[in-house]
C-alpha positions as CSV (number, residue, x, y, z in Angstrom):
1,M,42.9,37.3,-9.4
2,A,46.3,35.7,-11.0
3,I,46.8,34.8,-14.1
4,S,47.4,31.2,-15.0
5,K,50.8,30.0,-15.5
6,E,49.2,28.0,-18.3
7,L,47.7,30.5,-19.8
8,L,51.5,33.0,-19.7
9,E,53.3,30.5,-21.3
10,I,50.6,30.3,-24.2
11,L,50.2,34.6,-24.7
12,V,52.4,36.3,-27.3
13,C,52.8,40.3,-28.5
14,P,49.8,40.3,-30.6
15,F,52.5,43.1,-31.9
16,C,55.9,41.2,-32.7
17,K,54.7,37.8,-31.3
18,G,57.4,38.3,-28.8
19,E,56.5,37.0,-25.4
20,V,54.9,38.4,-22.7
21,R,55.8,38.3,-19.0
22,I,53.3,39.6,-15.9
23,Q,54.6,43.1,-14.7
24,P,55.4,43.0,-10.6
25,A,52.2,44.4,-9.6
26,E,50.1,42.6,-12.1
27,T,48.2,45.2,-14.1
28,G,49.4,44.5,-17.7
29,L,51.7,41.9,-19.4
30,K,55.2,43.6,-20.9
31,C,56.6,42.2,-23.9
32,V,60.2,41.1,-23.8
33,E,61.3,42.7,-27.0
34,C,58.6,45.6,-28.5
35,R,57.9,46.9,-25.0
36,R,54.5,46.8,-25.2
37,V,52.3,46.8,-21.9
38,Y,49.0,45.2,-22.2
39,P,46.8,45.9,-19.4
40,I,45.2,43.4,-16.8
41,R,41.3,44.6,-16.4
42,D,39.6,42.5,-13.6
43,G,42.2,39.6,-14.0
44,I,42.2,39.8,-17.9
45,P,44.3,40.5,-20.3
46,V,44.4,43.0,-22.5
47,M,45.3,42.2,-25.2
48,L,45.2,44.8,-28.3
49,I,47.5,46.6,-29.8
50,D,45.2,49.6,-29.4
51,E,45.1,49.6,-26.2
52,A,48.6,48.8,-25.3
53,R,51.4,51.5,-24.6
54,I,55.4,51.1,-24.9
55,E,57.5,51.4,-22.0
56,D,61.5,51.5,-21.6
């Protein structure tokens, strides 16, 4: 299940309020500012800071 473009336009990183972009494999949303990756589970983004991991 793909995340809609409209939803991606309104979602922001809960930590720094930066823009998030979907990863190529659609397994997470990555913040362009702080590099936190929020998982996508069953087609739903889990936008909780405690669930995020930081990637390079």
